[in-house]
C-alpha positions as a Python dict, from the first residue, in 0.01 Angstrom:
ca = {
    (1, 'M'): (0, 0, 0),
    (2, 'T'): (-211, -311, -50),
    (3, 'P'): (-253, -591, 206),
    (4, 'A'): (-40, -818, -15),
    (5, 'Q'): (240, -560, -25),
    (6, 'W'): (223, -514, 351),
    (7, 'R'): (240, -890, 402),
    (8, 'G'): (541, -927, 176),
    (9, 'G'): (728, -652, 359),
    (10, 'F'): (639, -790, 700),
    (11, 'L'): (758, -1143, 616),
    (12, 'E'): (1084, -1005, 476),
    (13, 'R'): (1149, -811, 797),
    (14, 'L'): (1044, -1101, 1019),
    (15, 'M'): (1256, -1363, 847),
    (16, 'A'): (1561, -1135, 858),
    (17, 'A'): (1582, -1209, 1232),
    (18, 'P'): (1371, -1523, 1284),
    (19, 'E'): (1516, -1632, 1619),
    (20, 'R'): (1458, -1296, 1783),
    (21, 'A'): (1101, -1287, 1650),
    (22, 'R'): (1026, -1643, 1765),
    (23, 'S'): (1166, -1580, 2112),
    (24, 'S'): (980, -1250, 2157),
    (25, 'F'): (649, -1391, 2034),
    (26, 'S'): (663, -1710, 2243),
    (27, 'A'): (760, -1517, 2556),
    (28, 'A'): (467, -1280, 2504),
    (29, 'L'): (222, -1567, 2467),
    (30, 'A'): (356, -1715, 2791),
    (31, 'R'): (307, -1382, 2973),
    (32, 'E'): (-51, -1380, 2845),
    (33, 'G'): (-113, -1732, 2977),
    (34, 'A'): (-155, -1849, 2618),
    (35, 'Q'): (118, -2114, 2598),
    (36, 'A'): (-136, -2360, 2455),
    (37, 'L'): (-188, -2142, 2146),
    (38, 'T'): (11, -2260, 1844),
    (39, 'P'): (242, -1969, 1752),
    (40, 'V'): (183, -1845, 1397),
    (41, 'L'): (382, -1528, 1337),
    (42, 'C'): (194, -1340, 1066),
    (43, 'P'): (-140, -1166, 1121),
    (44, 'L'): (-416, -1127, 866),
    (45, 'V'): (-426, -777, 716),
    (46, 'I'): (-710, -633, 508),
    (47, 'D'): (-801, -290, 375),
    (48, 'A'): (-1090, -70, 486),
    (49, 'A'): (-1311, -161, 189),
    (50, 'E'): (-1281, -534, 261),
    (51, 'R'): (-1349, -481, 628),
    (52, 'A'): (-1666, -285, 549),
    (53, 'H'): (-1783, -560, 313),
    (54, 'L'): (-1715, -835, 567),
    (55, 'E'): (-1898, -643, 837),
    (56, 'A'): (-2201, -613, 607),
    (57, 'L'): (-2188, -986, 538),
    (58, 'V'): (-2171, -1081, 906),
    (59, 'K'): (-2468, -855, 982),
    (60, 'A'): (-2662, -1011, 692),
    (61, 'W'): (-2596, -1364, 820),
    (62, 'H'): (-2708, -1254, 1165),
    (63, 'A'): (-3031, -1102, 1032),
    (64, 'G'): (-3102, -1420, 839),
    (65, 'M'): (-3040, -1638, 1144),
    (66, 'H'): (-3283, -1427, 1348),
    (67, 'Q'): (-3556, -1494, 1092),
    (68, 'A'): (-3470, -1862, 1052),
    (69, 'L'): (-3488, -1910, 1428),
    (70, 'Q'): (-3815, -1724, 1468),
    (71, 'Q'): (-3976, -1933, 1196),
    (72, 'W'): (-3847, -2255, 1350),
    (73, 'A'): (-3981, -2152, 1693),
    (74, 'A'): (-4325, -2088, 1544),
    (75, 'E'): (-4347, -2438, 1397),
    (76, 'P'): (-4530, -2656, 1651),
    (77, 'G'): (-4383, -3002, 1688),
    (78, 'S'): (-4086, -2931, 1460),
    (79, 'S'): (-3823, -3205, 1480),
    (80, 'L'): (-3558, -3006, 1292),
    (81, 'L'): (-3352, -2952, 1609),
    (82, 'K'): (-3287, -3199, 1890),
    (83, 'L'): (-3306, -3010, 2218),
    (84, 'P'): (-3334, -3104, 2586),
    (85, 'A'): (-3708, -3145, 2649),
    (86, 'A'): (-3697, -2954, 2979),
    (87, 'L'): (-3542, -2648, 2814),
    (88, 'E'): (-3715, -2643, 2475),
    (89, 'P'): (-4005, -2412, 2581),
    (90, 'R'): (-3759, -2146, 2702),
    (91, 'V'): (-3544, -2190, 2393),
    (92, 'R'): (-3844, -2137, 2166),
    (93, 'E'): (-3955, -1834, 2368),
    (94, 'D'): (-3612, -1671, 2329),
    (95, 'A'): (-3618, -1739, 1955),
    (96, 'L'): (-3971, -1605, 1907),
    (97, 'R'): (-3887, -1285, 2096),
    (98, 'G'): (-3567, -1228, 1899),
    (99, 'R'): (-3341, -1268, 2199),
    (100, 'A'): (-3169, -1593, 2109),
    (101, 'F'): (-2827, -1445, 2051),
    (102, 'G'): (-2552, -1334, 2287),
    (103, 'S'): (-2196, -1356, 2159),
    (104, 'T'): (-2220, -1519, 1817),
    (105, 'R'): (-1942, -1613, 1577),
    (106, 'Y'): (-1983, -1662, 1202),
    (107, 'D'): (-1705, -1864, 1037),
    (108, 'F'): (-1635, -1821, 667),
    (109, 'V'): (-1376, -1878, 397),
    (110, 'V'): (-1262, -1637, 126),
    (111, 'D'): (-1159, -1761, -218),
    (112, 'A'): (-890, -1624, -448),
    (113, 'A'): (-1140, -1381, -603),
    (114, 'G'): (-1232, -1239, -263),
    (115, 'R'): (-1573, -1406, -239),
    (116, 'A'): (-1672, -1504, 116),
    (117, 'T'): (-1870, -1820, 194),
    (118, 'L'): (-2036, -1887, 529),
    (119, 'I'): (-1954, -2229, 676),
    (120, 'E'): (-2074, -2214, 1038),
    (121, 'C'): (-2262, -2024, 1307),
    (122, 'Q'): (-2130, -2072, 1661),
    (123, 'A'): (-2381, -1909, 1895),
    (124, 'G'): (-2370, -1848, 2268),
    (125, 'D'): (-1997, -1903, 2284),
    (126, 'P'): (-1739, -1643, 2397),
    (127, 'S'): (-1441, -1871, 2333),
    (128, 'G'): (-1166, -1737, 2109),
    (129, 'M'): (-1189, -1372, 2208),
    (130, 'G'): (-933, -1410, 2485),
    (131, 'M'): (-705, -1598, 2248),
    (132, 'E'): (-729, -1312, 1997),
    (133, 'E'): (-641, -1061, 2269),
    (134, 'A'): (-338, -1269, 2370),
    (135, 'S'): (-232, -1311, 2009),
    (136, 'A'): (-253, -937, 1944),
    (137, 'A'): (-43, -868, 2256),
    (138, 'A'): (223, -1105, 2122),
    (139, 'F'): (225, -937, 1781),
    (140, 'A'): (270, -599, 1949),
    (141, 'T'): (615, -715, 2064),
    (142, 'L'): (740, -775, 1709),
    (143, 'E'): (948, -497, 1559),
    (144, 'A'): (855, -624, 1214),
    (145, 'L'): (490, -529, 1269),
    (146, 'G'): (566, -161, 1236),
    (147, 'G'): (288, 98, 1222),
    (148, 'G'): (0, 188, 993),
    (149, 'L'): (-237, -81, 1123),
    (150, 'Q'): (-565, -57, 1311),
    (151, 'R'): (-734, -323, 1524),
    (152, 'A'): (-1057, -333, 1720),
    (153, 'S'): (-1042, -553, 2030),
    (154, 'I'): (-1312, -823, 2020),
    (155, 'A'): (-1271, -876, 2394),
    (156, 'S'): (-1343, -507, 2458),
    (157, 'S'): (-1648, -532, 2234),
    (158, 'L'): (-1778, -820, 2447),
    (159, 'R'): (-1713, -615, 2761),
    (160, 'R'): (-1931, -335, 2625),
    (161, 'F'): (-2205, -591, 2555),
    (162, 'V'): (-2183, -769, 2891),
    (163, 'A'): (-2121, -463, 3109),
    (164, 'P'): (-2185, -136, 2925),
    (165, 'H'): (-2151, 56, 3256),
    (166, 'P'): (-1862, -109, 3445),
    (167, 'A'): (-1896, 92, 3766),
    (168, 'T'): (-2252, -30, 3823),
    (169, 'A'): (-2231, -376, 3667),
    (170, 'G'): (-2183, -565, 3994),
    (171, 'L'): (-2005, -900, 4010),
    (172, 'V'): (-1979, -1063, 3664),
    (173, 'V'): (-1889, -1432, 3672),
    (174, 'F'): (-1755, -1609, 3364),
    (175, 'V'): (-1850, -1974, 3414),
    (176, 'V'): (-1622, -2244, 3275),
    (177, 'H'): (-1535, -2589, 3403),
    (178, 'R'): (-1190, -2600, 3563),
    (179, 'G'): (-946, -2782, 3339),
    (180, 'A'): (-1150, -2719, 3024),
    (181, 'F'): (-950, -2646, 2708),
    (182, 'V'): (-1090, -2291, 2691),
    (183, 'E'): (-1029, -2202, 3058),
    (184, 'W'): (-713, -2004, 2981),
    (185, 'D'): (-897, -1828, 2700),
    (186, 'V'): (-1173, -1718, 2938),
    (187, 'E'): (-912, -1607, 3194),
    (188, 'R'): (-764, -1373, 2933),
    (189, 'L'): (-1107, -1241, 2844),
    (190, 'V'): (-1171, -1164, 3212),
    (191, 'K'): (-837, -983, 3228),
    (192, 'T'): (-960, -743, 2959),
    (193, 'C'): (-1289, -686, 3142),
    (194, 'R'): (-1108, -612, 3469),
    (195, 'A'): (-870, -372, 3295),
    (196, 'E'): (-1176, -184, 3169),
    (197, 'G'): (-1327, -148, 3516),
    (198, 'V'): (-1554, -453, 3544),
    (199, 'D'): (-1555, -664, 3861),
    (200, 'A'): (-1520, -991, 3669),
    (201, 'V'): (-1395, -1333, 3776),
    (202, 'V'): (-1378, -1690, 3645),
    (203, 'A'): (-1557, -1963, 3840),
    (204, 'D'): (-1646, -2327, 3802),
    (205, 'P'): (-2026, -2374, 3819),
    (206, 'S'): (-1978, -2590, 4130),
    (207, 'E'): (-1854, -2280, 4315),
    (208, 'L'): (-2193, -2107, 4278),
    (209, 'T'): (-2471, -2145, 4533),
    (210, 'L'): (-2835, -2038, 4544),
    (211, 'R'): (-2919, -1891, 4888),
    (212, 'D'): (-3192, -1655, 5002),
    (213, 'G'): (-3311, -1612, 4646),
    (214, 'R'): (-2972, -1495, 4517),
    (215, 'L'): (-2699, -1665, 4319),
    (216, 'R'): (-2374, -1630, 4510),
    (217, 'L'): (-2004, -1687, 4468),
    (218, 'G'): (-1890, -1734, 4826),
    (219, 'D'): (-2056, -1452, 5018),
    (220, 'R'): (-2088, -1225, 4714),
    (221, 'V'): (-2408, -1182, 4511),
    (222, 'V'): (-2362, -1252, 4142),
    (223, 'A'): (-2512, -982, 3919),
    (224, 'K'): (-2446, -1152, 3586),
    (225, 'V'): (-2316, -1481, 3452),
    (226, 'V'): (-2139, -1520, 3118),
    (227, 'R'): (-2152, -1884, 3015),
    (228, 'D'): (-1950, -2069, 2757),
    (229, 'S'): (-2159, -2371, 2665),
    (230, 'I'): (-2501, -2472, 2791),
    (231, 'E'): (-2440, -2822, 2654),
    (232, 'E'): (-2147, -2869, 2890),
    (233, 'L'): (-2350, -2740, 3184),
    (234, 'L'): (-2610, -3006, 3110),
    (235, 'A'): (-2370, -3295, 3046),
    (236, 'P'): (-2431, -3582, 3293),
    (237, 'E'): (-2090, -3542, 3454),
    (238, 'H'): (-2156, -3171, 3519),
    (239, 'E'): (-2528, -3175, 3601),
    (240, 'A'): (-2486, -3164, 3980),
    (241, 'A'): (-2219, -2893, 3964),
    (242, 'S'): (-2442, -2674, 3746),
    (243, 'R'): (-2762, -2718, 3947),
    (244, 'A'): (-2750, -2388, 4139),
    (245, 'L'): (-2679, -2184, 3827),
    (246, 'M'): (-2952, -2354, 3624),
    (247, 'A'): (-3206, -2307, 3906),
    (248, 'A'): (-3116, -1939, 3945),
    (249, 'W'): (-3138, -1889, 3571),
    (250, 'A'): (-3476, -2065, 3542),
    (251, 'S'): (-3623, -1857, 3826),
    (252, 'G'): (-3490, -1530, 3682),
    (253, 'V'): (-3282, -1427, 3982),
    (254, 'V'): (-2965, -1379, 3777),
    (255, 'E'): (-2901, -1238, 3433),
    (256, 'V'): (-2716, -1475, 3200),
    (257, 'S'): (-2532, -1356, 2892),
    (258, 'N'): (-2572, -1606, 2608),
    (259, 'P'): (-2938, -1698, 2648),
    (260, 'L'): (-3097, -2039, 2622),
    (261, 'G'): (-3214, -1957, 2272),
    (262, 'S'): (-2856, -1975, 2153),
    (263, 'I'): (-2877, -2355, 2191),
    (264, 'A'): (-3098, -2352, 1884),
    (265, 'A'): (-2897, -2089, 1699),
    (266, 'D'): (-2590, -2309, 1738),
    (267, 'H'): (-2739, -2585, 1518),
    (268, 'K'): (-2581, -2561, 1176),
    (269, 'V'): (-2876, -2722, 1001),
    (270, 'L'): (-3043, -2380, 1022),
    (271, 'L'): (-2794, -2244, 769),
    (272, 'G'): (-2994, -2435, 506),
    (273, 'R'): (-3282, -2193, 563),
    (274, 'L'): (-3094, -1870, 501),
    (275, 'R'): (-3165, -1882, 128),
    (276, 'A'): (-3530, -1987, 171),
    (277, 'P'): (-3789, -1741, 28),
    (278, 'A'): (-3988, -1760, 354),
    (279, 'V'): (-3687, -1624, 545),
    (280, 'Q'): (-3575, -1370, 286),
    (281, 'A'): (-3927, -1224, 254),
    (282, 'H'): (-3865, -1056, 592),
    (283, 'L'): (-3527, -913, 494),
    (284, 'S'): (-3417, -622, 278),
    (285, 'A'): (-3329, -687, -84),
    (286, 'E'): (-2966, -603, -9),
    (287, 'V'): (-2943, -853, 278),
    (288, 'A'): (-3119, -1122, 72),
    (289, 'Q'): (-2870, -1074, -211),
    (290, 'L'): (-2575, -1104, 28),
    (291, 'L'): (-2720, -1430, 164),
    (292, 'N'): (-2773, -1575, -184),
    (293, 'E'): (-2416, -1490, -278),
    (294, 'S'): (-2247, -1622, 36),
    (295, 'V'): (-2445, -1913, 185),
    (296, 'P'): (-2363, -2258, 44),
    (297, 'E'): (-2614, -2538, -4),
    (298, 'T'): (-2669, -2704, 335),
    (299, 'V'): (-2888, -3016, 357),
    (300, 'G'): (-2949, -3302, 595),
    (301, 'L'): (-2745, -3619, 546),
    (302, 'D'): (-3068, -3820, 528),
    (303, 'D'): (-3166, -3626, 215),
    (304, 'H'): (-2876, -3783, 22),
    (305, 'P'): (-2858, -4165, 28),
    (306, 'T'): (-2519, -4168, -151),
    (307, 'P'): (-2350, -3827, -113),
    (308, 'E'): (-2062, -3764, -352),
    (309, 'R'): (-1733, -3729, -169),
    (310, 'S'): (-1596, -3463, -407),
    (311, 'R'): (-1893, -3233, -353),
    (312, 'W'): (-1953, -3224, 22),
    (313, 'V'): (-1826, -3152, 370),
    (314, 'L'): (-1988, -3374, 637),
    (315, 'K'): (-2041, -3219, 981),
    (316, 'P'): (-2264, -3259, 1288),
    (317, 'S'): (-2533, -2996, 1326),
    (318, 'D'): (-2450, -2946, 1695),
    (319, 'G'): (-2073, -2987, 1671),
    (320, 'Y'): (-1786, -2761, 1771),
    (321, 'G'): (-1408, -2761, 1768),
    (322, 'G'): (-1383, -2925, 1426),
    (323, 'F'): (-1466, -3263, 1579),
    (324, 'D'): (-1639, -3521, 1355),
    (325, 'V'): (-1599, -3298, 1047),
    (326, 'T'): (-1496, -3476, 727),
    (327, 'V'): (-1391, -3274, 421),
    (328, 'G'): (-1484, -3499, 130),
    (329, 'P'): (-1223, -3388, -127),
    (330, 'A'): (-947, -3423, 138),
    (331, 'V'): (-1006, -3793, 220),
    (332, 'S'): (-1015, -4126, 40),
    (333, 'D'): (-1329, -4300, -84),
    (334, 'D'): (-1302, -4553, 200),
    (335, 'A'): (-1257, -4284, 466),
    (336, 'W'): (-1558, -4097, 329),
    (337, 'R'): (-1774, -4409, 328),
    (338, 'L'): (-1680, -4490, 687),
    (339, 'A'): (-1746, -4133, 800),
    (340, 'V'): (-2091, -4132, 640),
    (341, 'E'): (-2176, -4469, 794),
    (342, 'A'): (-2062, -4354, 1138),
    (343, 'A'): (-2268, -4036, 1106),
    (344, 'R'): (-2582, -4229, 1014),
    (345, 'E'): (-2537, -4463, 1310),
    (346, 'S'): (-2454, -4190, 1564),
    (347, 'G'): (-2807, -4083, 1648),
    (348, 'R'): (-2703, -3720, 1594),
    (349, 'T'): (-2814, -3486, 1317),
    (350, 'F'): (-2546, -3461, 1048),
    (351, 'L'): (-2555, -3232, 749),
    (352, 'L'): (-2386, -3193, 414),
    (353, 'Q'): (-2249, -2859, 306),
    (354, 'T'): (-2116, -2773, -36),
    (355, 'F'): (-1737, -2794, -33),
    (356, 'V'): (-1572, -2457, -90),
    (357, 'P'): (-1189, -2452, -111),
    (358, 'A'): (-1050, -2253, 178),
    (359, 'E'): (-799, -1976, 123),
    (360, 'R'): (-437, -2092, 152),
    (361, 'A'): (-125, -1889, 230),
    (362, 'D'): (225, -1938, 368),
    (363, 'F'): (264, -1857, 739),
    (364, 'P'): (577, -1863, 958),
    (365, 'V'): (559, -2134, 1225),
    (366, 'V'): (814, -2297, 1454),
    (367, 'V'): (980, -2598, 1288),
    (368, 'D'): (1271, -2767, 1469),
    (369, 'G'): (1314, -2466, 1694),
    (370, 'T'): (1320, -2196, 1428),
    (371, 'L'): (1077, -2018, 1196),
    (372, 'A'): (984, -2163, 859),
    (373, 'L'): (713, -2077, 609),
    (374, 'R'): (449, -2347, 566),
    (375, 'P'): (121, -2343, 369),
    (376, 'H'): (-191, -2309, 585),
    (377, 'F'): (-563, -2316, 526),
    (378, 'V'): (-738, -2000, 649),
    (379, 'V'): (-1082, -1964, 807),
    (380, 'R'): (-1202, -1621, 912),
    (381, 'S'): (-1457, -1538, 1180),
    (382, 'G'): (-1683, -1239, 1236),
    (383, 'W'): (-1841, -1164, 1573),
    (384, 'M'): (-2178, -1022, 1670),
    (385, 'H'): (-2236, -912, 2029),
    (386, 'G'): (-2611, -891, 2053),
    (387, 'D'): (-2694, -713, 1730),
    (388, 'R'): (-2369, -512, 1716),
    (389, 'F'): (-2072, -612, 1502),
    (390, 'G'): (-1789, -716, 1733),
    (391, 'G'): (-1487, -762, 1507),
    (392, 'L'): (-1288, -1023, 1316),
    (393, 'F'): (-1021, -1283, 1374),
    (394, 'A'): (-875, -1568, 1170),
    (395, 'R'): (-761, -1923, 1235),
    (396, 'V'): (-506, -2115, 1032),
    (397, 'R'): (-391, -2476, 1015),
    (398, 'Q'): (-184, -2688, 781),
    (399, 'Q'): (-469, -2942, 755),
    (400, 'P'): (-809, -2866, 596),
    (401, 'V'): (-1015, -2887, 918),
    (402, 'V'): (-914, -2554, 1070),
    (403, 'N'): (-966, -2519, 1444),
    (404, 'V'): (-766, -2425, 1752),
    (405, 'H'): (-890, -2744, 1921),
    (406, 'Q'): (-712, -2931, 1642),
    (407, 'G'): (-383, -2746, 1689),
    (408, 'G'): (-447, -2445, 1466),
    (409, 'G'): (-327, -2093, 1529),
    (410, 'L'): (-549, -1791, 1597),
    (411, 'L'): (-463, -1453, 1449),
    (412, 'P'): (-586, -1096, 1494),
    (413, 'V'): (-713, -914, 1185),
    (414, 'Y'): (-566, -570, 1126),
    (415, 'T'): (-691, -304, 888),
    (416, 'L'): (-451, -89, 690),
    (417, 'A'): (-484, 272, 800),
    (418, 'S'): (-597, 510, 528),
}
């Protein structure tokens, strides 16, 4: 059986009883605390050969990013990345020592011929793994899913990275601001860690204190912190709340998963260096070939006075969530011109990336209370936890900017059993 044949059979079974499937799936998401996740009732299924190829690609991108970061860190006075001045020395030190990565996600699209193209690196960010776990739990309730599929839990992979020995890990605190969009996602991630024996909790940074040389949550000593976004910790409205954590981190009294170096790795302008000879000279011929085949042209907006709308995607180097991304071929000439003007006036670093048409497929979604097939764009993501491959998931949306923040759905990726 091929993935296409499996998908056809699954959709036929699902749509034979759409109301029962919709009700079961939605109820499961609610039990998982994932009501905010847009329900999309068909997973992504691949075969073992494709999975092996995608894993090799993700590892190649990761190896390239290591080299790109180390070379940036060795360039004195480089203005390529805009970083907080107080943190830049520690960021560069992490990059130079090859420890700039924690949980890192590589987003890519696959065309009709099966060729994958890298579009983004999201470093130091655990968000999405809890959503994938919740989504997989919801799919497990569908009779139409049947058997013959394999899935590796990305949340469990992160647990092994954060706390390889649960019984001796101590208190692990996942820090996220209360009320943040990803709070429920982190809660689900913590649920997986606790089920696997880790003493893990979610806390707002304001709940942490630094006393007697220890970071504490109430009266308990914190052994490790897993952070979501250093940028949010440093935002003016959160600076006071994050002060104890940042002080403990700077003095080395607490271990933090997702190091400061990931601030630099998160800048998408670095993708433009993955095909550079200076970077590839330190990589194997096989990895260099994979990078040349899968990394699109990525240049600074300032390098193109009049970028052609039909050729480019415009995005901020330090962006996330699909915000401020403009897909040139999907908008009008006027909308493109206004987006470029706004980017130039923003004071942020914007880049241009070669437009690559995203994969499209029909997915069952809730329309007027029942299931209906609608065309969606598909973006896939591969995870690295440290330097270990952590798994795959996919996101889908009916509009070309595909992101859960924008109302997209998040799907587990299953592999057909041999």
